[in-house]
Structure formats: C-alpha cells, structure tokens
C-alpha positions in Angstrom: 24.5 39.7 -45.6 26.1 42.1 -48.0 27.6 45.2 -46.3 26.8 48.4 -48.1 28.0 52.0 -47.9 25.6 54.9 -47.2 24.6 55.0 -50.9 23.9 51.3 -51.2 27.2 50.1 -52.8 28.6 46.8 -51.7 31.8 47.0 -49.6 33.9 43.9 -49.9 35.8 42.8 -46.7 33.9 45.2 -44.5 31.8 44.9 -41.4 29.3 47.3 -39.9 31.7 49.2 -37.7 34.3 49.5 -40.5 31.6 50.8 -42.8 30.7 53.5 -40.2 34.3 54.7 -40.2 34.4 54.5 -44.0 31.2 56.5 -44.5 32.5 59.1 -41.9 35.8 59.4 -43.8 33.9 60.0 -47.1 31.7 62.6 -45.4 34.7 64.5 -44.1 36.4 64.4 -47.5 33.3 65.8 -49.1 33.6 68.9 -46.9 37.4 68.9 -46.8 37.2 68.7 -43.0 39.3 67.3 -40.2 41.1 64.0 -40.8 39.4 61.6 -43.2 42.6 59.5 -43.3 42.2 58.7 -39.6 38.7 57.4 -40.2 39.8 55.4 -43.2 42.6 53.8 -41.1 40.1 53.2 -38.3 38.0 51.2 -40.8 41.1 49.1 -41.7 41.9 48.5 -38.1 38.5 46.9 -37.8 38.5 45.2 -41.2 42.0 44.8 -42.7 40.7 43.3 -45.9 38.2 46.1 -46.6 39.1 47.0 -50.2 37.5 50.4 -50.5 39.1 51.6 -47.3 42.5 50.8 -48.8 41.4 52.6 -52.0 40.4 55.6 -49.9 43.8 55.7 -48.2 45.4 55.6 -51.6 43.3 58.5 -52.9 43.9 60.6 -49.8 47.6 60.2 -50.2 47.4 61.1 -53.9 45.1 64.1 -54.2 47.5 66.5 -52.4 50.2 66.0 -55.1 52.7 65.4 -52.3 55.8 63.5 -53.6 56.4 62.1 -50.1 53.0 60.5 -50.0 53.5 58.4 -53.1 55.0 55.3 -51.3 52.0 55.2 -48.9 49.6 55.5 -51.8 51.2 52.7 -53.7 51.3 50.5 -50.7 47.5 51.1 -50.1 46.8 50.4 -53.8 48.7 47.1 -53.6 46.7 46.1 -50.5 43.5 47.0 -52.3 44.5 44.9 -55.3 45.0 41.9 -53.1 41.5 42.1 -51.7 38.1 40.9 -52.9 36.3 43.3 -55.2 33.1 43.9 -57.0 33.3 45.2 -60.5 32.8 48.8 -59.2 35.5 48.3 -56.6 37.8 46.9 -59.1 37.4 50.0 -61.2 38.3 52.1 -58.1 41.4 49.9 -57.6 42.5 50.4 -61.2 42.0 54.2 -61.0 44.0 54.4 -57.8 46.8 52.4 -59.3 46.9 54.6 -62.4 47.0 57.7 -60.3 49.7 56.3 -58.1 51.9 55.9 -61.1 51.3 59.3 -62.6 48.7 58.3 -65.2 46.2 61.1 -64.4 44.3 60.9 -67.6 43.8 57.1 -67.4 42.6 57.4 -63.9 40.1 60.1 -64.9 38.8 58.0 -67.7 38.3 54.9 -65.5 36.4 57.0 -63.0 34.4 58.6 -65.8 33.2 55.1 -66.9 32.6 54.1 -63.2 30.4 57.2 -62.6 28.4 56.5 -65.8 27.5 53.0 -64.4 27.2 54.1 -60.7 26.1 57.8 -60.6 25.6 57.6 -56.8 29.2 56.7 -56.2 30.1 60.0 -54.7 33.7 59.1 -54.0 34.2 58.3 -57.7 32.6 61.6 -58.7 34.8 63.6 -56.2 38.1 61.9 -57.1 37.3 62.3 -60.8 36.4 65.9 -60.3 39.7 66.5 -58.5 41.6 64.8 -61.3 39.8 67.0 -63.8 41.0 70.0 -61.8 44.6 68.8 -61.7 44.6 68.1 -65.4 42.9 71.4 -66.3 40.0 69.7 -68.0 37.4 72.4 -67.5 34.7 70.7 -69.6 34.9 67.5 -67.6 34.8 69.4 -64.3 31.3 70.3 -65.4 30.2 67.3 -67.5 31.4 64.5 -65.2 29.0 65.9 -62.5 26.3 67.0 -64.9 25.8 63.5 -66.1 25.2 62.3 -62.5 23.3 65.3 -61.1 19.8 64.2 -62.3 20.2 60.9 -60.5 20.4 62.7 -57.2 17.4 64.0 -55.2 17.1 66.4 -52.3 17.8 64.8 -49.0 20.2 62.2 -50.3 23.4 62.1 -48.1 26.1 64.2 -49.8 23.8 65.9 -52.2 25.5 69.2 -51.3 28.8 67.9 -52.7 27.2 67.1 -56.1 25.9 70.7 -56.2 29.2 72.3 -55.1 31.2 70.2 -57.7 28.8 71.1 -60.4 29.0 74.7 -59.4 32.7 74.8 -59.8 32.5 73.0 -63.1 30.0 75.6 -64.3 32.3 78.4 -63.2 35.3 77.0 -65.0 33.1 76.8 -68.2 32.0 80.5 -67.6 28.4 79.7 -66.8 28.5 82.1 -63.9 24.8 82.5 -63.1 24.1 78.9 -62.6 27.5 78.3 -60.9 26.7 80.9 -58.3 23.2 79.7 -57.7 24.3 76.1 -57.2 27.3 77.0 -55.1 25.1 79.0 -52.7 22.6 76.1 -52.6 25.3 73.7 -51.6 26.4 75.9 -48.7 22.8 76.3 -47.6 22.5 72.5 -47.5 25.9 72.0 -45.8 27.5 75.2 -44.3 30.8 73.3 -43.9 31.1 72.4 -47.6 34.4 74.2 -48.4 34.2 73.4 -52.1 30.8 75.2 -52.3 32.2 78.3 -50.6 35.2 78.1 -53.0 33.0 77.7 -56.1 31.1 80.9 -55.4 34.4 82.7 -54.6 35.6 81.7 -58.0 32.5 83.1 -59.7 33.0 86.4 -57.9 36.7 86.5 -58.7 36.1 85.9 -62.4 33.5 88.6 -62.5 35.7 91.1 -60.6 33.0 91.4 -57.9 35.5 92.1 -55.2 33.2 93.6 -52.6 30.7 90.8 -53.1 33.5 88.4 -52.6 34.5 89.9 -49.3 30.9 89.8 -48.1 30.6 86.2 -49.2 33.7 84.9 -47.4 33.2 87.0 -44.2 29.5 86.3 -43.5 30.3 83.0 -41.8 34.1 82.5 -41.8 34.1 79.7 -39.2 31.9 77.5 -41.4 34.6 77.3 -44.1 37.8 77.8 -42.1 37.5 75.9 -38.8 38.9 72.4 -39.1 39.1 72.6 -42.9 42.2 71.5 -44.7 40.9 73.7 -47.6 40.9 76.9 -45.5 44.1 78.4 -46.7 42.9 78.4 -50.3 39.7 80.2 -49.3 41.8 82.7 -47.2 43.8 83.2 -50.4 40.6 84.0 -52.3 39.7 86.6 -49.6 43.1 88.1 -50.0 42.7 88.4 -53.7 39.4 90.3 -53.3 41.2 92.8 -51.1 44.1 93.0 -53.5 41.7 93.8 -56.3 40.5 96.8 -54.3 44.2 97.9 -53.5 43.7 97.2 -49.8 47.3 96.1 -49.3 47.2 96.3 -45.5 44.4 93.8 -45.4 46.2 91.6 -47.9 49.4 91.6 -45.8 47.4 90.8 -42.6 45.8 87.8 -44.3 49.1 86.7 -45.8 50.9 86.8 -42.4 48.1 85.5 -40.2 46.3 83.0 -42.5 48.3 82.1 -45.6 51.8 82.0 -44.2 51.0 82.0 -40.5 50.7 78.3 -40.1 54.1 77.7 -41.9 52.3 74.8 -43.6 54.5 72.4 -45.6 51.4 71.1 -47.4 52.1 71.6 -51.2 48.6 73.0 -51.9 49.0 75.6 -49.2 52.5 76.5 -50.4 51.0 77.1 -53.9 48.7 79.7 -52.4 51.5 81.3 -50.5 53.7 81.6 -53.6 50.9 82.8 -55.7 49.9 85.6 -53.3 53.5 86.7 -52.7 54.2 86.8 -56.4 51.2 88.9 -57.1 52.2 91.4 -54.4 55.7 91.5 -55.8 54.4 92.2 -59.4 52.7 95.2 -57.9 55.9 96.5 -56.4 55.0 95.7 -52.8 58.0 95.0 -50.6 57.3 91.6 -49.1 60.6 91.6 -47.1 62.0 88.2 -46.1 58.6 86.4 -46.4 59.9 84.3 -49.3 62.8 82.7 -47.3 61.0 80.2 -45.1 58.6 79.3 -47.9 61.5 78.7 -50.3 63.0 76.3 -47.8 59.8 74.3 -47.6 59.6 74.2 -51.4 63.2 73.0 -51.5 62.3 70.0 -49.4 59.7 68.7 -51.9 61.0 69.8 -55.3 64.1 67.6 -55.8 62.1 65.9 -58.5 59.4 67.3 -60.8 56.3 65.2 -60.3 53.6 67.8 -61.2 54.5 70.8 -63.4 51.9 73.1 -61.8 53.7 72.8 -58.5 57.1 73.5 -60.2 55.8 76.9 -61.3 55.1 78.0 -57.7 58.3 76.5 -56.4 60.2 78.6 -58.9 58.4 81.8 -57.7 59.6 81.0 -54.2 63.2 80.2 -55.2 63.7 83.4 -57.3 61.7 85.5 -54.7 64.2 84.3 -52.0 67.1 84.7 -54.4 67.9 81.0 -54.2 69.0 80.8 -57.7 70.9 77.5 -57.1 67.6 75.9 -56.1 66.0 77.5 -59.2 68.6 75.9 -61.4 68.1 72.5 -59.8 64.4 72.7 -60.4 64.9 73.4 -64.1 67.3 70.4 -64.2 64.7 68.3 -62.4 62.1 69.2 -65.0 64.4 68.0 -67.8 65.0 64.8 -66.0 61.3 64.3 -65.5 60.8 64.3 -69.3 62.3 60.8 -69.3 59.9 59.3 -66.7 57.0 58.7 -69.1 54.1 59.6 -66.9 51.5 62.3 -67.6 53.6 65.0 -66.1 55.7 64.8 -69.3 52.7 66.2 -71.1 52.1 68.8 -68.4 55.7 69.9 -68.8 55.9 70.0 -72.6 52.5 71.7 -73.0 53.0 74.5 -70.4 55.2 73.7 -67.4 58.6 74.1 -68.9 57.8 77.4 -70.6 55.9 78.9 -67.7 58.6 77.9 -65.1 61.3 79.2 -67.3 59.4 82.4 -67.8 59.4 83.1 -64.0 63.2 82.4 -64.0 63.7 84.8 -67.0 61.6 87.4 -65.2 63.7 87.2 -62.0 66.9 87.6 -64.0 65.6 90.7 -65.7 65.2 89.0 -69.1 61.7 90.4 -69.5 61.4 90.0 -73.3 62.3 86.3 -72.9 59.8 86.0 -70.1 57.1 87.6 -72.2 57.8 85.4 -75.2 57.8 82.2 -73.2 54.4 83.1 -71.6 52.9 84.1 -75.0 53.9 80.6 -76.3 52.2 78.7 -73.5 49.3 81.1 -72.7 46.7 79.5 -75.1 47.5 76.0 -73.7 47.8 77.0 -70.0 44.9 74.9 -68.8 46.7 71.8 -69.8 48.9 71.8 -66.8 46.1 72.1 -64.3 44.7 74.6 -61.8 41.8 76.9 -62.1 41.3 80.0 -64.2 41.9 82.1 -61.1 45.1 80.4 -60.3 46.4 80.5 -63.9 45.6 84.2 -64.0 49.1 84.7 -62.4 50.5 83.9 -65.9 48.6 86.8 -67.5 49.6 89.1 -64.7 53.3 88.1 -65.1 53.0 88.6 -68.9 51.6 92.1 -68.5 54.4 93.0 -66.0 57.0 91.5 -68.3 55.7 93.4 -71.3 55.9 96.6 -69.3 59.4 96.0 -68.1 60.5 95.0 -71.6 59.3 98.4 -72.9 56.5 96.8 -75.0 53.8 99.3 -74.0 51.4 98.3 -76.9 51.4 94.7 -75.7 50.9 95.6 -72.1 48.1 98.0 -73.0 46.4 95.3 -75.2 46.6 92.7 -72.5 45.1 95.1 -69.9 42.2 96.0 -72.2 41.6 92.3 -72.8 41.7 91.6 -69.1 39.2 94.4 -68.3 36.8 93.2 -71.1 36.7 89.5 -70.0 36.3 90.2 -66.3 33.4 92.6 -66.4 
C-alpha cells in the first residue's frame, strides 16, 4: 500500500506513524508554530529512510538563513538523495540541494515547476514563497501562489496558508484591497496563521494606516504570538505602527519587552531588532546601550557573508555599538564572498555592498557618500530580498543622510515622494 501525505502525495520510505509526524510538522510550519523540526525528526526516528522527512529537515535548517545551520541542512539533503523518491520527491531533493549550496534562484525555479505539476503540494508552495521573499521576487510572491489557488477548495487542509501567502504576494505587488481581504480570510480560517496576520499588517503599513494596524494586531495578540517563531516580526510591525504615530514610549516598551527582551540569537529576530533600533536612532531617540548585546550576537554569525540582507542589519548593530572593528571585518567578509560563486554574489553586487557601505558611511559622518551609495542601489533594492516594509529603512536612511549632508532639496523631494506613495 502506498503511504500518502494529507494531500494525497506519495511518501517514499514512510509508514503511517511517520506520516502523522510529517503532516504535523508541515501543519506547524504553515502557521510558524512551535517546533516543526522536532516532528520531522520524530518521523525519521520512526522511518529513517523517509525521503520527504529528510527534505523537510533540510528546508527547516535553510529558511532561517542561519550560517550555523548549513551543515545540518546539507547532511539532511545528502540523506534524502540516498533514499527512494518519486518524481515529485526528486524535485524536492534537487531544490533542497540547490538551496543548501546558495543557489536560491535555481531552487525557486525547481519548486516553481514542481508546483505547476502538483499544485496541492503545499510544502513546495510555502518553501518557494519563502525563496521568493528572500530573493525579493515580488511578482513571484504573488504568481507562484496565484497559479495554484484555483486548485484549492474551501475545507481542504492548509487552505488558510494558500490564502495568507497569496495575500502577502498581492501586498508586495501593491494590490492592497485584495491582499487585505484574503489575509483577513486566512486568519478567520486559522487564527494561528502568523503569515496571514503578517500579510494584513504589511498592507496597513504600506497604506500608512497606523491606527488600523494597532487595532489589527491587538485584537487577538495571543493567536499570533504564543508559541510562534514568527512572533517577534509581528511585534516589530506593531512597534512600527506606534512609531508612525510618534508614540515613542510604546515603541520602547515593545522593543525592550518583545523585540530585544528574549535576547534571541535567531538571525531573523536580530534583523527586526536592528531595524527598529536604527529607525529610532534616525529619529534622534537615545537608545542607550541597547545595541551592545545585539552587536555581540551579530558578531557570532557574521564572520562570513552568506546573505547580503543580513549583512545590512549586522552593520547597523556594529556601528550602533561603535564596534568599528567588527564593521570593517564585515566589509572584508563581503569582498571575500564575491569569490564564492553562489547567488549571494548577485545580492551583494546588486544592492548589498552599496547598502552596507552606506550604513558605514553614515556612522562615520560621511553623509554625502551615504546618500550617493543609497541612491545608486535604491532602484534595485528588491534584488537582495526582504519586503517593501523592511527595505523602507533604506529610504529613511537616505532622507536622513540628505538632511545631514545639507541637501535640503533632495530630503524634501524624498519626503514628498514618500507621503504620496503611502497615502
């Protein structure tokens, strides 16, 4: 008898109990809840040759952009490659292998082709969606999911995740009305869908609807925060809504209790911490010694440049803490990374080098140089990943650099532009 997952796909090397663990892991991942890795490992404890469980372990070690997780991801991929595989599973194995070796675009393309053939493979859709996010491919954030959406019907397991992903893709392509509607629908179907809460928060951020954003994220905070490894990012969104209303006390409380309070060494959490502290500092808010511990955590993971978007936020922490030696080492690491030959080379050349150097220039008081560097990369900024809301820090830094360089006309023009596009 062929063992199948919850959506009817064959699972090579599995048994019924291992499949239960695998389906549970995928369900947790769809909501960004608890510990899907433990469930995937439980599946392997039951069925050591279960190919898709090894693939899932690889993905879970890759999608956090954690340099230290790469060996585990590559080991899991190697185990998957040794196992039996259907054509669909073999495509997953190939995608995981590409991603494990820094070939982001190739992995995204393999999963694109897989999803075209198997639109109910929700893991392929979700991993592909995350790759589109990390590569800044806003159109594919929408289109990858839009191609599959009509194959899904109400009541199918995981339908909420299809809606939440499509909502985020619509938001990143400025289709805000449909994005908000689908994002709210995903949360109605599954209140713990952190990506759905996040998609609506992005809509409200991009439309400058600060008060609506606060209402949205405070109506049922436990649903998106308890047990969620995506919680800090949504706390960050709530802090941005307060920051937009000049409620600095509320921002500082969220910063200390939620964003920095856990002292998380998870890279994605550290990005949010750096981004919020930098925005406060651009406004002239005294953040005290809050940079120091964060910079130490960044120093532990930035000896090599493996993903340029992370480098930008590590640089903020280094210069914020006045650790200029670490800042210099990071710039050197970026130069060394150009010889590696993976997709990070493109992320660096297109945006990462200029953006990271701009933060360094800004900290040294070279505001004209910072403004020039940011103006060069601004048009291409999406190419090194992140969302519009995250990359907004580049525009905010450019405005501040223009002001401090004495270029009042440029600063005024940028402010007018910002007001126009966000209302």
